[in-house]
N, C-alpha and C positions, 0 to 999 in steps of 0.2 A: 504493500500500500505506499501511496506517496501522498505529500502535501503540497499545494500551490500556494506559495506564498507572495502577495502582492507588497512591493515596498515603494514608499513615498518619502523622497527627502526635499525638505524646503527650509534649511536652517539658516541660509544666508542668501546668496544670489546665484544660485543653480536650481530648478525644478528637475528633480530626477525621478522616474518611475521604472520600475523593474519586476519581472516576474520569474521566481526560481522554483524549481522542483526539488523537494526534499524527499529522499526515499527512505523506509524504516531499515535499510541494511547498514546505517552510519555512514554511508559515503558522504563526500563533500556534496552539498548541493549544487544543482546544475542550473545554470542562467540559460533561461529560454529567451529573453528578450530583454531591451532596455532602452530608454530614450531620454534624452537629456536637452535642456533649454538653459543656456547661460545668458545672464542679464548684463555681461560685461560692456557690450557697446552701449546700453543705457546709462550705466553707472559712469562710464568714462568722462562724460561732460562735467561730471561733478568731481572727478580725481579721487572717488570712493564709493563705498556702499551708501546708499540713502535708504534708510530701514524703511520707510513709509512706502516708496517706491517698490521696493523688493516685496513687500507683502502683497500690493496690488498685483504685481506681474504674477505671483505664485497663483493668484486666484483665477487669472485668466489661463493658465498654461497646464494646471494639474490635471484635468479631465481630459482635455485633447490629448494629452501624452498619455494618459491612462489608455484611452481608445485605441492609440497608436500602437502600444504595447501589447494589449490583447490580440489586436490584429495581426501583429508579427508572430506572436506566438500560436496563432490559431486557436484561440481559448475564447469562451463566452464568459461574461462577467460572473455568472453563478458558478462556474468552475472553481472561482478562488476558495480556498479554505482558510486562510487567514490574511487580514490586511495589518501590515506593519507601517509603522512611521517614526520619523525622528522627533523624539520628545525633547532631545536637548543635547548639548549645549547648542546656543545660537541666538540669533534676534528674535525676541519673544514674539512679535506680530508674525513673523516669516514661520515659526514653528507653529503657532496657532492654526496657520492655514492648512498646514499639512495634517496635523492633529484631526482638525475639525472635519476635512474630507475624509479621512482613513475611517473614524468613527461613523460618520453618516454613512458611508459604504458597508461598514460592518452592520450596522443597525437594519440596514436596507435588505442586506442578503441574510441577515441572522449568522454573521459569521464572527468570531472573537477576533479582537484586535490587540495589537503589541507595540508599546512604546520601545524604542532602540535608541541606545546612547550612540550619537554621532561618532565619537571617537571609537568606539567598540567596532563601529562599521568599518571604520579606515583601518584598524588594527586587524581585523579579519579578511579585509579583501585581498589580501594576497592568496587566498584560499581559492579565489577564481582564477588565477594564472595558469599557465601551462606547468609551471612548477611549485606546486602548493608546499608550504611547510609541513612540518609535523611539531606538536607540542614535546617537550617545552622550548622556549625560544627566549631573546631578549627583541623587544621592539621599539624601534626609534621612530615616535609618531612626530611628524613635522607637518601640521596643519594648520593653516592660518594663523590664529592667536595661540597655539597651542606647540609648545615643544617639550616631549617627555620620552623618557625611557623608563620601559616597564619589563617585569619579568612575567610571563605569560607561561601558566602551566596547563592551562585548558580554557574551555569557554567559561567566561565569569570569574576565573581564577587570575586576578592581576595583581601585581606588586608593584608600587611606584619605587623606583629606583634614584630617580631624580628629574628635575623639571626647571623650566626659566623661571627667574625670579623678578623678570621685568618684559622686556620684550621678547616676541618669540621669533625663532628665524625667519618664518615668513614674513613677518612684521618687519625685520630688517631687511629683507630683500624690497619690500613696497615702499618702505620709507626711504630708503637709499636712491630707490629708482627716481621717486618723486625728486628728491634734492638734484638728481643729474636731469631733469626736465624730461623724463620719461612718462610714457602713457600709462593708463590703469588698463588691465592689472600689470603692476609694476615688476614683479619678480621674473615671469618669463621675458619681459622686456630687457631687464638688466641682463639676464644669462645670454640672451642674443646678442646684446651690445659686447658682453664681456669676451665673447668668442674672438674680438678682434683686439683685445687689449693685453697688456703685459701685467700678470698677476703679482708681481714683485715690484712693481712701478711704484707704488705707497706702502709705507709700512704700518698697517692699520693694526690695532689691539686685537688679542684674543681674549676676551673677558673670560675669567674663570677656569681657563684652561689648564693650570697647575693647582687647583684650588683644594685638591684631594678628594674632592666629593662628585657627584655626577650631575650636579645642577647646571644651569646655563644662564648667561646673562648676555644680551646684545644691545642693549641701551647705549653702552658706552662707545661700541663700534658705530652705531648710528650717529652720536655727537661726532666722533672722529671724520665721519664721512661729511658731515654738515661743515666742519672746520676747512676741510681740504678744498669743499666746493666753495666755500667763500673766497678762499684764495684766487679763484679763476677770476682774471680781470674781464668784465664783460662776458661776451658770450665764449665759453671755451672751443678750442677745436674739437674734431669729432675723436682724435686719437686721446686727447688728454681725458675727455670722458670714459672712452673706452677702457684706457687704463684704469681709471678709478673704479669702473664697474669690475673689471678683472680682479682688482685687488680685494673689493668689497667680498666678491663671492668667493677668493680665495680664502678670505678669513672666516667666513660662515662656514664653508665645507670642513675646513681644517678642524675647527671645535666640533662639529658634529661628527666627524670620524673619529677624531681620538677619543671623544666623551663614550661614543658606541663602542671602540675597542676596549675601554676601562669597564664599561659595563660587563662585557663578555668575559673580562678577565676575573671581574670581582664574582660572578655567578658560576664560573666554569662552565658555561653553555658554548655550544659550538654552533649555534643557528642564530642567525639575526633575520630580523623582518624589518623593512622599510616602508613606510606608509604615510599618506598625506599627500598635499600637492607638491611640497617642497621634493618629496620622493622622485618627483619626475625628472630633477634637475641633473642633466648629464655628468656635469662634473663631479657632482656627489656621487654618483652611481659609478663613475669610473673609479673615483678614489676609493671608495669602499670595498669594490671588487677587488682592486690589487691587493689592499693592505688584509683583507679577509682571505684571500687566496694563501696570502705568505703565511696564515696561522690555519690554515686548514679549516676554516668556518664557511658554512654555507649559508649565502645571503639571497633572501626572497623580496621580489617586489610585486606590488601589483601591476596588470597592463597599463600601459601609460595612459589609456583613455579612462581608467578607472581609478587614477590618482586624485584627481580633483571630486569634490563631493558628488555623489550619484545615488540614483535608487537601487543599483544592484547590490551595494555595500550593506544597505538597510535591510533589504530582502534576504541577503545572506545572512546578516546578523541574526536577525529573528530567527531563520531556519536551523541555523547551528544552534541557537539557544533552545530551541524547541527539541530539537534532537537529542540535546545533552539533558533535558529534563529541567534545566534553571529556569525556563520562561514562566512567567506569570501572565497570561492573556486574560484581556478582560472581556466580559459580555455585557456589563452594565453600561457600556460606551460613556461613562464619565472620563473626562481626561483633563490633563494638565500639562503644562510644558514647564521644563527647566532650563531655562536660559544659562545657568552657571551650574554646572553639574560635574564636580571631579569624578575621573574615571574609576579612582581607586574607592569612591563611595557608591559604586554602582550596585552593589549587593543590599545596601540600605534603604534603597528607593522603593 
């Protein structure tokens, strides 16, 4: 017997819907179809996400995307067994759209609903890749405002090893890109410009690199980039901007790589999972692959198109929680959202 799980993601500026099938043999759930709409072009004019606009766009997109996914999978709406949605963390208004639609669908179909932790979705997303991991492993979560190292012993069994004490890696990318006059979203734009620069051109700080713990800090790096950017007289030449972009990326990547290696050493584990939007950064992947290969450590990533926020990871996380018996689906269709929700407090919710 199998379960069809519909997942809805609406935590920020992407509306994602997906359908996965979970079999009772314990195998990794299979992604049947997914669809995604990004609001990046809409928010670009404002230099960042406008929460009210994000919420309104989710309202417009979620049902058409649901119909698209069902058509791709060749399934009718009554075939759905569970409706999952992102409960948090994220923008409150945006989360409420996904939660409201999911619970309305569940009530109309008479099916249970399940709220999913956004970061758990990212953490488990590599299980949809061609090279899925096995438990236990160390996870580097680098998604938006979150940078964390976790020990993962199974579904719902997460121990925090270290996290950012101020800006996250994604924020450092985006804010540095803004200082360089790049568009939104800034992280990918900075990475593209960095390809043409010298990563050693500017000596930028690596905060907490030798702190002795597994925490991160990127606020000081952002300040150093601001200081360098202010030294440009008028409009800097393109090479100068490329050099600063490359140096910024090199600093962020070095910290992420070395802290990940320290986490592996501290836990004694030989498997690393990298998930979240920053996990798509090619420089980060190259350096992690090289460093881990020297240490006989396996590295697993989600497919590139599943690194950003998406419905597939939400449907997957719900399905894996159901398979593991740690989920608590609801049939009363009352819901709340948790804009702030530490992953290590997941069991308490």
